[in-house]
Legacy VTK file of the C-alpha trace (Angstrom):
# vtk DataFile Version 3.0
C-alpha trace
ASCII
DATASET POLYDATA
POINTS 123 float
-42.784 49.304 -54.881
-40.556 47.337 -54.648
-41.844 44.110 -56.169
-39.911 40.940 -55.339
-40.435 37.773 -57.355
-38.550 34.784 -56.023
-38.419 31.728 -58.264
-36.681 28.460 -57.633
-36.610 24.936 -58.961
-38.668 22.307 -57.194
-35.539 20.381 -56.228
-34.186 22.890 -53.693
-33.410 20.993 -50.507
-34.665 23.469 -47.927
-38.065 22.865 -46.361
-39.402 26.395 -46.533
-42.449 28.077 -45.099
-43.271 30.321 -48.058
-44.975 33.056 -46.054
-42.182 33.143 -43.495
-39.502 33.334 -46.193
-41.320 36.174 -47.980
-41.835 38.024 -44.687
-38.093 37.776 -43.944
-37.348 38.943 -47.490
-39.617 41.965 -47.051
-37.977 42.861 -43.745
-34.531 42.494 -45.291
-35.432 44.701 -48.276
-37.055 47.272 -45.989
-34.002 47.440 -43.728
-31.414 47.372 -46.538
-33.179 49.732 -48.924
-34.769 51.954 -46.250
-38.258 51.624 -47.698
-41.585 51.358 -45.891
-42.330 47.646 -45.571
-45.997 48.335 -46.386
-44.927 49.200 -49.940
-43.146 45.898 -50.610
-44.925 43.142 -52.501
-43.339 39.703 -52.660
-44.339 36.457 -54.263
-42.794 33.055 -54.673
-42.937 30.675 -57.601
-41.688 27.107 -57.308
-40.934 25.815 -60.792
-41.713 22.135 -61.327
-40.646 22.308 -64.980
-37.244 23.818 -65.680
-33.932 23.170 -67.384
-30.609 24.402 -66.025
-27.537 24.089 -68.218
-27.535 20.694 -69.938
-30.732 19.576 -68.198
-29.394 17.151 -65.632
-32.091 16.668 -63.004
-29.849 17.330 -60.010
-29.208 20.936 -61.073
-31.118 23.675 -59.258
-31.779 27.358 -59.689
-32.786 30.248 -57.456
-33.616 33.603 -59.017
-34.836 36.801 -57.402
-36.122 39.712 -59.444
-36.611 43.003 -57.637
-38.312 45.876 -59.412
-37.880 49.356 -57.943
-39.015 52.747 -59.194
-36.769 54.440 -61.704
-34.595 57.373 -60.736
-32.433 55.458 -58.260
-28.676 55.619 -58.517
-26.987 52.633 -60.128
-25.060 52.185 -56.866
-28.401 51.529 -55.130
-29.158 48.742 -57.598
-25.682 47.268 -57.146
-25.802 47.390 -53.343
-29.289 45.940 -53.187
-28.450 43.085 -55.577
-25.279 42.170 -53.681
-27.013 42.242 -50.300
-29.925 40.178 -51.593
-27.481 37.673 -53.068
-25.975 37.239 -49.582
-29.468 36.857 -48.111
-30.346 34.103 -50.582
-27.035 32.319 -50.027
-27.926 32.129 -46.355
-31.529 31.038 -46.930
-30.613 28.344 -49.464
-27.248 27.235 -48.092
-28.114 23.541 -47.996
-29.032 23.485 -51.689
-26.024 25.582 -52.690
-23.661 23.301 -50.779
-25.268 20.053 -51.987
-26.366 20.539 -55.599
-25.064 22.272 -58.695
-27.057 25.494 -58.378
-27.422 28.775 -60.225
-28.166 31.671 -57.842
-29.069 34.966 -59.508
-30.456 38.343 -58.492
-31.721 41.034 -60.842
-32.629 44.517 -59.674
-34.396 46.505 -62.352
-36.147 49.848 -62.640
-39.878 50.278 -63.176
-40.980 53.164 -65.368
-42.669 55.696 -63.057
-44.627 57.108 -66.007
-46.383 53.791 -66.625
-46.616 52.375 -63.097
-49.970 52.986 -61.401
-50.502 52.176 -57.728
-53.567 52.390 -55.530
-54.184 50.622 -52.223
-57.539 49.787 -50.725
-58.072 49.217 -47.038
-55.370 49.025 -44.390
-52.205 47.802 -46.120
LINES 1 124
123 0 1 2 3 4 5 6 7 8 9 10 11 12 13 14 15 16 17 18 19 20 21 22 23 24 25 26 27 28 29 30 31 32 33 34 35 36 37 38 39 40 41 42 43 44 45 46 47 48 49 50 51 52 53 54 55 56 57 58 59 60 61 62 63 64 65 66 67 68 69 70 71 72 73 74 75 76 77 78 79 80 81 82 83 84 85 86 87 88 89 90 91 92 93 94 95 96 97 98 99 100 101 102 103 104 105 106 107 108 109 110 111 112 113 114 115 116 117 118 119 120 121 122
């Protein structure tokens, strides 16, 4: 907890080091949300097949889903989503300024009754 899934279309213009981007995302979430960075899991999915709007090839998308444990105040979700939106705008500024682009962030709650976590080794 939290889980961050970053997806974007293959036509984003930034040349990104995936591991570096995810590390910066984890640090940002840890600092913004005041959570132990060792509990954050992030992954990135570049989508080669996608349709945005009417399907014109020059359109791009960037979407970040963040799942956090339930019981948090709605204001926490709102603050986190807004701050992450700013983070992504900075990370993908070239694409946003050059292509029609949909940038979205979703912060959702995981059900603590059905979420099971166990770590092995030094994480």
